[in-house]
N, C-alpha and C positions, 0 to 999 in steps of 0.2 A: 445217716452219715457216720462214717467210722470215727470211733473215739480217738482223740489225739493221744499221743504217747505219754504226754505229761499232764493229762487231765483226768485223773482217777476220780476226783470228787464231783466233776461237772457232768450232769446227766443229760443236758440238751445241747444241740448244736450252737456254736457261737454265732452271734450277730456278724454279718458280713463286714459291717463297719468296725466291729471290735477286731476281727481277724486282720483287716487292713491296718488298723492302728497298731496292733500288737506285733505285726510281722517285722522282724528285724533281719531276716535272711538277705534281702537285697543289699544291705551294707555289711552285716557281720560275716558274710561269706568270705570277706577278705581275711578272716582269721582261720581259714580251713587248715592251713599247714600247722599253725600253733595248736589247734584243737586236736588234730590227729597225733601230733607229737606228744601232747600232754596225756591223751588217752592211752597211748602205747606205754608211756612211763607208768601211768596209774595201774594199768593192767599188769605190768611187770611186777610192780610192788605187791599187788593183790596175790599174785602167784608166789612170790617169795615168802609172803606171810601165811600161805596156806589157806587164804580166804576163797580163792577159786583154784581150779585145777591147772596144772601146767599145760594140759591139752587145750583147755579153754584159752589160756594166755597165748599159746602158739597160734590158735585160730584167729583170735582177736588181732594179734600183731600182723599176721599175714594179710588178713582182710583189710585192716586199716592202711597198710602199705599199698595194697592194690587200689583202694579207693583214692588215695593221694595221686597215684599214677594216672588213674582214669580222669580225675578232675583236671590235672595238668595237660592231659591229652585231649580234653574236650569231650570225653565220653560221658561224663557227668557234668551237667550245667548248673546245678544248684539254683534253679529258678522255679522250684515246685511249690507245693502247699505247706512245706515245713515252716514252722514259725521262727526258727533260728538255725544257725549253723550246727549247733550241738545236736538238735533233734534230727537234722538232715543226715549228719554223719552216722548217728546211731541207727537211724532207719535203714540206710544203705547197708550198714554192717549186718544188722539183724536179718535183712532179706538175703544176704549172702551166706551167713554162717549159722543162722538159726539161734537157738537158745543161748549159745555162748556169747552172742552179741548183746543179749539182754543182761548178762552178768557184768558187763563192762562198767556199768554205772554204780555198782556196789560201793558203798562207803564214800560217796561224793554227791554233791548237789550241783545243779547248774550255777548256783551262787559262787561256789569256789571254782567251778570249771571256767566260767567266764572271767572271773578274776585272774585265773592263771593265764588263759589265752591272751587276754588283753595286756596283762603285765609282760608276757613274753614278747608280744608285738612291740610294746613301748621300749623294752630293754634293747631289743635288736635294732630298732630304728634310732635309739639314742646312740648306739655305737656307730651306726652308719653316718648319722649327721656329724658325729665327732670326727670321723675320718675325712669327711668332706670339708669340715672346718680346717683341719690340718692342711689339706691341699690348698685351700685359699690362703692360709697364713704363709705357706711356702711361696705362693705367687706374689703376695705382698712383699715378702722379703727380697725376692728376685728383682722386682721393680724398684724397691728401695735401694738396693745395693748398686744398681745401675744409675740411680739418680741422686746419689748422696751429695753431688755438687751442683745439681740443677736448681737454680734460684726460683723461688715461688713466693708471691706475696702472702704471708700469713695473715689471717683475718680474725677479727672479733666483730660481732654485730654485722657480719658480711661487709665490713669496711677494712681497707688496707691498714695493717697494724705494724708488723715487723717482718723483716726478710727471714725466710726459712728455706729449707731445701725440700724438693718434692719427695725425696726418699724419707725424710723425717715425717712428712704428712702420711705417707703410706704405712710407716711403722706405727702411727697412731691407730690405724685400722687393724693392723696386725695385733696390737695390744688389746683392742676391743674383742677381736675374734678369739684371742687366747682366753680371755675371761669367759666368753661364751663356751668354749671347749671345756673349761674347768667346771662350769656350771653343769653341763651335760654329764660329765664324768662323775661329779659329786652325786648327781641324781641317780646315776646308774648304780653306784656303790650303795647308796641309801636304800634303794628299792629292790636290790637283788636277793629277795627272799620269796620262798615258794608258798603260794596260797593253797595248793591242792591238799585235800585231806581235812579241810575245815568244814566240809559239808555245808549245810544250810546256814549255820551261824554258831553252833555249839560243839563242833567236833562230831565224832561218831563212836558208837560202842564197838565197832569192828576193830580187831587188833592190828591196825595199820601201822606202818612205819614211814612217817613223813620225810625222814632223812633220806630214805632211798630215792623217793621221787625228786626231792630237792637236788640231790647229787646228780641224778641221771639227767636232769633238765638244765644243769649248769648254774643253779642257784647256790648261794653261800650257805643257806640254812633254811628251814621252814620259818614262816612268820610266827610271832609269839602268841598272839591272841586272836582266836578265830572270829569273835564278834567284830573286832576291828577289821580284820582281813577282808571279810566278804562285803563290807560297806566302805572300804577304803578306795578312793580314787585320787589320792594325793599324787601317785606316780603319773597319772594322766594329766593332772593339773600342772605338775612340774614340767613335763615335756612341752605343754602348751605355753607356760610362762617362759621357758628357756627359748623356745622358737620365737615367741613374740619379742623378747629382748634382742635375740640375734637378728631378727628381721628389722627391728628398729635401727640397729647399727647399719644393716645393709641399706636401709632406706636413707639414712644420712649420707652414706657414700653415693647412693644413686642420685640424691639431690645435687651433690657436688659435681658428679659426672654430667648431669643435665646442664648445669650452669657452665661448667668448664668447656662443654662442647658447643656452646652458642657462638655465633659470629662475633659477639661483643667480647668474649673471653678468648676462645680458641686455644685453650691450654692443652686440650687433648682431642684426638680424633678417634672415634670409635670405628672399628673395622666394619666393612660393608656387611659382614656376616652377622653383625649384631646391631644393625640399624634397618629402618624401613623407609620407603619412599611415600610420596603423596599421590593420591589418585588424580589430582588435578594440577599440582605444581611440580613439574619435572625436575626442578633443581633441588627439591627438599631431601634432606637426610635426617630422619627423625630418631631420637634416642629412645625408641619404644621399650627396650629391655629395662633400662633403669626406671623409666616411668611405670612400667608394669610391676617391677619389684617394689617401688615406693607405694603403689596402690595395693599390692597384696599384703602389705604390712597391716593395713586396716582389716583385711580379711582374717588374718590369724589372731589379731587382737580380739576380734568379735568371737572367735571360737573359744578363747580363754574366758572371756566374760560370760559366755553362754554356759560353760560347764561350772564355773563358780556359782552362777545363779541357780543351776539345777541342784547343786549339792548343799546350798546354804541352809535349807530348812528340813533336811531329811533326818528322821529319827533312825536309830540303829535297829535292824541291820540293813539288809538289802531292801530296796524299794524299786518299783518298776520304772520310776523316773530315771534311774541310772542307765536305762537302755539308751538314753540320749547322750551317753558319754563318748561314744565311738566315732560318729560321723565327723565331728569337729576335729578330733585327733587325727583321723585318717586324712582329712583334708589338709590340716596344718603340716603333717609329715610330708605329704606329696608336694605341697608348696615349698617347704623348706629344702627338700632334696633337690628339686628342679632349680630353685633360686640359687642355691650354692653352686650347682653345676654350671649354670649360665654365667654367674658372677665371675667364677674362676676363669672361664674362657674369655670373657669380655675384658677383664683386667690384663690378662696375659697378652692379648692381641691389640690393645689400644696403643695408639702412637702418642708419645709425650712430645709436645711442641715446645722445645727448650727455649727458643728465641722469643716466643710469645710470652712465656712466663717471665723471662728476664726483663723484657720491655715493660711488662705490667708492674715490675718492682720499682720502676722509675715514676710511678704515680702514687701519691699519698704520703711522701716523706717518711718512708719506712725506717730510716735510721735516726729519726729525731730523738728517740730515747737514748741513743748512744751519745749524743751531744750532752744531754742532761747528766748522764753517768760520768762523762768526762769532767764536767764542771764540778761535780761532787768530789770526784777522785783527785783531780789535779788542782782545782782552785779552792777546795775545801768548803764549797757552798752547801747549805742545807738543800736537800733534794727539792723541796717545794719552791725555793727561790730559783734554782736551776730550771725547774719545770716551766716557770713563767718566762724566763729568758729565752728558752727554746721556743716557746709559743710566739714570741716576737720575731725570732729568726724565721719560723715557718711563715708568718705573715709577710715578711719581706720576700721570701722565696715565691710565695703566691703572686705578689705584685710583679715580680720579674718573670713570671711564667716558667719558673724552674723548679726542679725537685731539690730538696735540701742537700742532697749528695752532689749536686752540680754547682753549689755556691763556692766561690773562691775565699781565701783567707781574709781578704780585705772586706768582703761582704759580711762575713761572720764577725769580724772584729768591730765593724761599724755598729753592731748591736751591743756587743760587750767586749771590752778590751782584754778581759781575762781569758778569752778564747785563744789558745796558743797555736803554733804552727802545725803541730802533729795531728790536729783534729781532722784535717781534710781527709787524710787517709782512712781515719776511723769511720767517716760517714759513707764510705763506699759500701754498697749493699752486700757484697760478698764478704768484706771485712766485718760488717755488722753481723752477718749470719754466723761467721766463724768465731766471732768474739763470744758467743753464747756457749761456753764450754762447761757450764755447770752440769752436774749429772742429770741426765734426762733431757739435756738441751739440744738445740738444733745444729750446732756446729757439725761440719762433715765428719770429724773424728768421732764425735759423740754418736752421730747417726749410725756410723759403721760399727761402733761398740754395741749399739742396740741390736743391729743386725746379727752380730756374732752371738750376743746373749740369747736372742730368740732362736738362732740355729741350734745352740746348745740345748735349749729347752725342748725343741722339736726332737732331737735325737733321743731324749729320755722318754718320749711318748711312744717310741716304736718298740 
């Protein structure tokens, strides 16, 4: 059996079970573009430093460029006996250009090579997810601006609480996604340092210049400490955490969309493009997309916990356990990208049922707090006393089968004579919503201020 390219010390053929366990090519082949780009930059640096000849650099660069084309054209399938993507690319290159291909690996190890490839993948997808988050925020803003006067029962404990507007509710999710975006961008900035040139763990005696490769690959600078660099997977943990937090926010919105689209609520209607039917009940229209997004949140959470568990007991520097770092990240990235794309479409195309929302605001005495605030402000009562008076008013409204906003002045004064004539208008749900003018509040004017503020922030991100 032919000796493996990276097995100089091993004198016998590997167990077939070891080969199967050790083989990462089936999943790390996803890094072929990053591996080739990193190798081209590394070879360029070796040539600039006089470590290999310019002729070898030219052969390596042309060979790698052709291999990339062949992979993308399906001429190379990356499903052979190579144990990982690095060995596969190197083997194909050496077969094509001979000894020059063998010189490509000078002054590096697979330890810094995989750290580079994986970091480049994470950094690029961090930017992609960031762009998709911005698109979702724009959609939330658009829906919010159109519905800044659409009454909605605001809830706590999933119980009717106070009247808000639907645009205000959408701006809450825009704010969540803004924090998500900022987390991804913070991670990008913190992790934008080049690992290549660290070799196995301690650097290399070759006169390399890590600044050349860092600049060529778009990093801010080389990493500081090579021992840390080859064993660091914080960048992978960060994207997993960022995705998990983002998906948690998406899951909360999905839960509300599922509830709102029920017959009992009917607040929104999802487009037929984003719903499915039943195999037996022809009348059904199921909110499968938000249900799937809610379910996939558990999937990405599992990927985060998996890598945290892999990393928790590893001594410095590289350990083979770290081969388990990629599949969960690949899966979470795919899930995040698809989820953001479909969420954006779904929100943009859903129908907001304005009348249903307004009708629901007549359930639950949403303006009760306004009456308590009135008694504090106009009658000078302590809030706790006013609170109990309003409780008695609510009890009376319940007995009459009315919402508190439907009570007349006589009804209100029968509970407490200090309730004056102007209070009836204050108890109207729209008046109640618009009375909440404090900064960050739900009043239509404040909601539109939040829209404009978020638009201004978006302009700065471009």
